[in-house]
C-alpha positions in Angstrom: 22.5 -14.5 -20.9 23.5 -12.2 -18.0 20.0 -10.9 -17.2 19.1 -13.7 -14.8 22.2 -13.5 -12.5 22.0 -9.7 -12.4 18.3 -9.8 -11.5 19.0 -12.4 -8.8 21.8 -10.3 -7.4 19.6 -7.2 -7.4 16.8 -9.1 -5.6 19.3 -10.6 -3.1 20.9 -7.1 -2.4 17.4 -5.6 -2.0 16.4 -8.2 0.5 19.7 -8.1 2.4 19.6 -4.3 2.8 16.2 -4.4 4.6 16.5 -7.8 6.3 17.9 -6.8 9.6 16.6 -4.3 12.1 18.0 -0.7 12.2 17.9 -0.4 16.0 15.9 -1.5 19.0 13.3 0.6 20.9 12.1 -0.6 24.3 13.3 -4.1 23.3 11.4 -4.1 20.0 13.3 -4.2 16.7 12.7 -1.3 14.3 13.2 -2.0 10.6 13.1 0.2 7.5 9.4 -0.6 7.0 8.6 0.8 10.5 10.7 4.0 10.0 9.0 4.5 6.6 5.6 4.0 8.1 6.4 6.5 10.9 7.4 9.1 8.2 4.2 8.5 6.3 2.1 8.9 9.4 3.9 12.1 10.3 3.4 13.5 6.7 -0.3 12.6 6.7 -0.8 14.1 10.1 0.9 17.4 9.1 -1.1 17.6 5.8 -4.3 16.9 7.8 -3.5 19.6 10.3 -2.7 22.3 7.8 -5.7 21.5 5.6 -8.1 21.7 8.5 -6.5 24.5 10.6 -8.7 27.3 9.3 -11.7 25.6 7.7 -13.8 27.8 5.4 -17.3 27.1 4.3 -16.4 28.2 0.8 -12.7 27.2 0.6 -10.3 29.7 -0.9 -7.1 27.9 0.2 -5.8 25.4 -2.3 -4.9 22.8 0.2 -8.4 22.6 1.7 -9.9 22.7 -1.7 -7.8 19.8 -2.9 -8.5 17.7 0.2 -12.2 18.3 -0.1 -12.2 17.2 -3.7 -10.0 14.1 -2.9 -12.2 13.0 0.0 -15.4 13.5 -2.0 -13.9 11.3 -4.7 -13.2 8.6 -2.1 -16.7 8.9 -0.7 -18.2 8.5 -4.2 -16.2 5.3 -4.8 -17.2 3.9 -1.4 -20.8 4.7 -2.1 -20.6 2.7 -5.3 -18.9 -0.2 -3.5 -21.3 -0.3 -0.5 -24.5 0.5 -2.5 -25.7 3.3 -0.1 -24.2 6.6 0.9 -25.3 6.1 4.5 -22.9 3.1 4.8 -20.1 4.9 3.0 -20.4 7.9 5.4 -20.6 5.6 8.5 -17.5 3.7 7.7 -15.7 6.4 5.9 -13.0 7.2 8.6 -11.8 3.6 8.6 -12.0 3.0 4.8 -10.6 6.4 3.8 -7.7 5.9 6.2 -6.9 2.6 4.5 -6.9 4.2 1.1 -4.7 7.1 2.0 -2.2 5.0 4.1 -1.9 2.3 1.4 -1.6 4.9 -1.4 1.1 6.8 0.5 2.9 3.5 1.3 2.8 2.4 -2.4 4.2 5.7 -3.6 7.0 5.8 -1.0 8.7 3.1 -3.1 9.1 5.7 -6.0 11.4 7.9 -4.0 14.8 7.7 -5.9 16.9 5.0 -4.4 14.1 3.9 -2.1 15.0 0.3 -2.4 18.7 0.9 -1.5 18.4 3.6 1.2 18.7 2.3 4.7 15.5 3.2 6.7 13.4 3.7 3.6 11.2 0.8 2.2 7.7 0.8 0.9 5.7 -0.7 3.8 3.2 -2.5 1.4 6.2 -4.4 -0.2 6.2 -6.4 3.1 3.8 -9.3 3.7 3.6 -8.5 7.4 2.2 -5.0 6.7 -0.4 -6.1 4.1 -1.4 -9.0 6.3 -1.9 -6.6 9.2 -4.2 -4.4 7.1 -6.1 -7.5 5.9 -6.6 -8.7 9.5 -8.0 -5.3 10.6 -10.5 -5.6 7.7 -11.4 -9.2 8.8 -12.0 -8.4 12.4 -13.7 -5.0 11.6 -16.1 -6.8 9.3 -17.4 -9.2 11.9 -17.3 -6.6 14.7 -19.5 -4.3 12.7 -21.8 -7.2 11.7 -22.3 -8.2 15.3 -22.7 -4.6 16.4 -25.4 -4.0 13.8 -27.3 -7.3 14.0 -26.3 -8.9 17.3 -25.9 -12.7 17.4 -28.3 -12.9 14.4 -25.4 -11.8 12.3 -24.0 -15.4 12.4 -27.1 -16.7 10.7 -25.7 -15.8 7.3 -23.0 -18.5 7.7 -25.8 -21.1 7.2 -27.4 -19.5 4.2 -28.8 -20.6 1.9 -28.5 -24.1 3.5 -27.0 -25.3 6.7 -24.7 -27.6 4.7 -23.0 -24.4 3.4 -21.6 -23.6 6.8 -18.1 -25.1 6.2 -17.8 -23.4 2.8 -19.0 -20.0 4.2 -16.4 -20.3 7.0 -13.6 -21.1 4.5 -14.7 -18.2 2.3 -14.4 -15.8 5.3 -11.0 -17.1 6.2 -9.7 -16.9 2.6 -10.6 -13.2 2.4 -7.7 -11.8 4.5 -5.3 -14.1 2.8 -6.4 -12.9 -0.6 -6.4 -9.2 0.4 -2.8 -9.4 1.8 -1.2 -11.5 -0.9 -2.8 -9.3 -3.7 -1.5 -6.1 -2.3 1.9 -7.5 -1.3 2.6 -9.3 -4.6 1.8 -6.4 -6.8 3.9 -3.8 -4.9 6.8 -6.1 -4.2 6.9 -7.4 -7.8 6.8 -4.0 -9.2 9.6 -2.8 -6.9 11.8 -5.8 -8.0 11.2 -5.1 -11.7 12.1 -1.4 -11.3 15.2 -2.3 -9.3 16.4 -4.8 -11.8 15.8 -2.4 -14.7 17.9 0.3 -13.0 20.7 -2.2 -12.5 20.7 -3.2 -16.1 20.0 0.1 -17.9 19.8 3.0 -15.4 18.6 5.7 -17.9 15.2 6.0 -19.5 14.2 2.3 -19.7 12.8 2.1 -16.1 10.8 5.3 -16.5 7.8 3.7 -18.3 7.6 1.1 -15.5 7.6 3.9 -12.9 4.8 5.7 -14.6 2.8 2.5 -14.7 3.7 2.0 -11.1 2.1 5.3 -10.2 -1.2 4.0 -11.9 -0.9 0.6 -10.3 -0.2 2.0 -6.9 -3.5 3.9 -7.1 -5.4 0.9 -8.4 -4.1 -1.4 -5.7 -5.1 1.1 -3.0 -8.5 1.4 -4.7 -9.0 -2.4 -5.0 -8.1 -3.1 -1.4 -10.4 -0.3 0.0 -13.2 -1.3 -2.3 -13.1 -4.9 -1.3 -13.0 -3.9 2.4 -16.0 -1.7 1.8 -17.9 -4.6 0.1 -17.1 -7.0 2.9 -18.3 -4.5 5.6 -21.4 -3.6 3.6 -22.2 -7.3 3.2 -21.9 -7.8 7.0 -24.2 -4.9 8.0 -26.8 -4.8 5.3 -30.2 -6.3 6.0 -30.3 -8.8 3.1 -28.0 -11.1 5.1 -30.7 -11.9 7.6 
């Protein structure tokens, strides 16, 4: 009978701790999401620097070897999503960056006490961040489509019939909404469940959810990146003409 009030209190406390800005920089408010994103960007940059500092044709360093295996795995998944390796390689920098950044953002929520530490909040648990990712995918898709096919790219909005134009436009507009809400809802909901379980039973019980969260964090990064790859491939491939 006490579960609902405790959960509500946990959710309210979680929201209150991250609601306000931490400080202002050049007149812009900086929140816990921003500082966490800065930290993630720094970590990714440092890892990238050390893994590529002394590249070897046959890698003997563990870091370079691990990064090559990870990037090859991402490339393979993108090839399956886009249908051809040439497209996967062409758009690999953008799509792989999405995967790595989203994965790191998802996993930042597993740092002990992350939901209660000032300045630390999983960026993907905020709709503004996931919506920003989705808008980048939206504009990149149409940019690459026009760049590849010119104005003929817009012909696909009238296929298979001119009467499909309104529905095709709605479909394009729904995509970023779907992408952003799917990622935000899963990460935020998981964060809330783990926080409520810790408040009720701090030992052992939340651990299974955290292990599942590791898997779900990977799946959500994979789903977002795969859908982005499918959208871009659909815009640049010849069968749209």
